[in-house]
N, C-alpha and C positions, 0 to 999 in steps of 0.2 A: 131507788134504782134509777140509773140514767136511761133515757129512751135510746133505742138503737137507731142509728142513722144509716143512710145509704152512702153515696159519695161525699167526702168532706165538702162543706159549703163555705165559701169565702166569707160570707156575712155571718156565719155561725162559728165554725171551728177556726176561721181565720180572722175573727174580729179584733184580736190583739196579737196577731202572729208576730214572732220575733223579726225585727228588721222589716216590718211591713211597708215602711216608706220606700224600700228598695224593690218592692215586688212589682211585677208587670205580668200581663197575660198576652199571649200571642199564638197565632196558628202557624204550625210548621210540620211538614211531613204527615199531614192529615190529622194531627192532634192539636188540642188546645193545651198549651203549656203554662205552668206557673214557674217563673224564673225570677231570681233576685240578682240585680246588678248594682254594684256599689264601688266607690273608690276611683283611683286613676293610676296610670302606669302600665307596665306590661300586663297582658291579660292572663288571668289564672282561672281555670275551671275547677270547681269543687263538686265532687260526685259522692253523694251519700250512699249508704248501704241499704240492703233489703229491709223493708219494714219501717224505714225512717223517712225523712223529708228535709226540706231546707232548715227546719228548726234545729237540726243536728249541728248546724254551723253557727248557731245564734251568737256565740261569743267569739269564735275563731274568725268568722268572716269579717267583722268590723276591724279586728286587729290587722288582718292581712290587707284590708282596703286602704290602709295608710300608705302602702307601697305598691299595690297592684289594683288593676281593674278586675274585680272579682265577679265571676258568673257562677251562680249556684242554682241549678234547676231542681224541681221535683222530678224524679225519674218517671217514666211512663207507668201509669197505674198507681202511683204513690202520691200522697198529699193531694194537691189540687190540680195535678196534671191528669188529663184524660187517659183512660185505659185503652190500649190499642187492641185490635183483633189480630188474627193470624199468629205469626211468630213474633209479634211486636214486643213480647215480654222476655224473649230469649236474649242471650248475650249479643248475638249478631243483630237482632231486632232493636235492642236498646242502642247499640252503636249507630245503626242506621238512623234512628230517630234523632239522636244527638247531633249527628252530622247535619241533618236538615235544620235543627234548631239553631246551630251555630251559623249556618248559611243565612237563615232569616235574621239573625242578629248582626250579620256581616262581621263575624269575629272568627279568628283562628288562634285560639289560646296558645301562648308559648309555654305555658306551664299547666300541669294537671295534678290535682290532689284527689285521691280516691280512698274512701274508707270501706273496708270489708269487701262486699261485692262490687262497690264502686271502684275499687282498685283494679279489679279485673277489667272493668269497662275502660278505665283510663289506659291500661296497658294495651288493650285491643285498639283503642283510638290511636295510640302512638304507632303501633305496628302497622296498621292498615291505612291510616289517614294522615299521619304526621302531626297530629294534635299533641301538644306538649313537647315540641322538639327541643325546648330549653331544659326539660327535665320532668320527671314524674315522681311523685311521692306516694308510696303505698302505706296507708295507715292500717295496721292489722289486716292486711289484704287477704281476702278469701280467694286464694289463687289455685287451690287444689280441690278436686272432687273429694267427697267423703270416701274413706278407704273401706275395703272389704264389702261385706253384705250391706252396710249402711249406705254405700254408694248407689245401691239399687233400691233399697227400702225407702230412704228419706225422699228422694224425688218422686217416687211412686205414691207415697203417702201424701205429699204436697199436691200432686195432681188429683188424687182422690178427693181431698178436701176442697181444692179449687173448683171441682165439678159438682160439689155438693152444697147448695145454698144453705141448707139447714146447718151443716157443720160450720159454715162461715158465720151464721147468725149466733150459734152457740159460742164461738170464739169471741165474737164481739160482746156478747152478754157477759162472758167470764171476765173480759178485760174491764168491764164497767164496775166490777166488784172492788170494794176497797182493798188496796194493797196488792192486787194481782199484778199490775204493771210494775210496781216497785220491785216485787220479787223476781219478775222476769228480767228486769234490768240488772239486778244484783247477781242473777245467775250467769251473766256475762263476765263477772269479775269486776264490774264497775259500780261506783256509787255516784249518781249524778244529783244535781240540786232539784229542789221541788218544782221550779219553773220548767225544767226539762222533762221531769216526770209528767207534769200536767199536760204538756204538748203531746207526749206519747199516748197518754190516756185518751185525749181527744180523738186522735187518729185511730187508735186501736178499738174504739167502740163504734167506728163506722165500718160497715160491711164492705164498702167500696175500696177502702184502703187495704183491708185485710185480703180482699179478692186480688188486688194488684200484687201484694207481697207474696201470696201463695202461688199466684200465676207465674211470677218471676222464678220462684224456687222450683216449680214443676217443669219449667222450660230450660233450666240452667244446664249448660254443658261446658265444662272447663277443659275437657281433654284436648281440643285443638289449641287452646291457649298454652297449656303445658308443653305441647309439642313445639310451639313457636317461641317459647321464652328464650332459647339460646340465640336467636337472631335479633333480640332486642338491642337497639343501638341508642346511644345517648345517655345522659345522666339518669340514674334511678336510685332513689333512696327508699329502703325497706325499713319501716318502723315497726317494731314488734314489742308489745307490752307484755311484761313477764307474768302478769296476773290474768291475762286474757284466757277465759274459759270457753270462748266461742271459736276462736281461731288461734291455736297454740303457736308459740314462737317458732316451732320447728318448720312451719309453713314458709315463713320468711327465710329461714336458714336454707331450706331446700331451693327456694328461688335464687338465693345468693349463689348456691352451688351451680345453678344453671346459667346465671348471669354474673360471671366473676367480677366484672367491673362495677357492679352495684355496690352501694354502701349500705351496711346493715347497722341499725341503731336499736339497741334494746333499752326499754324503759322499765325501771323498777317501780313497784308500787302502784301501777296503773293497769286497768283492764281493757276490755274490748272497746269501750267508749272513751278512750284516753283523750281524744280531742274535746270531749265535753267535760271531762274531769279536770283537765289541765290545759286550757286553750293557750295560755301564754307559753307554756313549754313547747307545744306543737307549733305555734307561730314562729318561735325562734328556730326550730328545726327546718321549717319550710323556707324561712328567709335565708338560712345558711345554704340550703340546697339550691336556692335560686340565685346565689351570688354570681354565677357566670353571666346572668342576664345584665 
């Protein structure tokens, strides 16, 4: 059995972290951030989803770095970035933290790519702060609240778990069992390589990372974003993987209905982690979306 850990440690979980040579740590907005910066050219911000970290971009980021200066942070409470207090794990709190991070880096990305919950952050950054004025790509974007009773039950359950240290320890213990993380990933409709699974296993057996992911889920409120989608200006590409069991393609279709000028791309044979399954395919889509740059 693996021992349970607290917050992921750079000398332990990060010892051979993907693209480690691009990593740096800095203080911004009252948090110590882990961020990876690589490449040259127009600046592109990559935002991972809930429960992930920069390892999610392990293959895609180097491909994009051939044409862009890529900035990929661990979101607050995730990976090696400090967990904030107050509402720092909410959508507005995440946006506020990222604005501070970009100011510390002296960067204003022309392009933003967000996966799952990261797509909601990318759209909010564009709407409120003009980040990604060259365009935004939403990869299986989690842009809608859960419908019906689930919309009340799931956030409440996440908040209950977030406030219960024993529940977080049990989750980490379960993640340390053989095959548990692989089954979790497959439940999203994706099959990723062993290297990717090993990184998720490292993170999900640390109670600090789980605490950050559950805190994000318990504070998440997408209703204001849904109301603001019709006023989104500028290029937007909505990528929907047809095998996605976490965020069904209808979410992207609904966003397209609210933002008629957006481009909708459907991908056959891929699931929620499409960018990890087929990084070259996603890189081509991102490059095409960035052509106006």
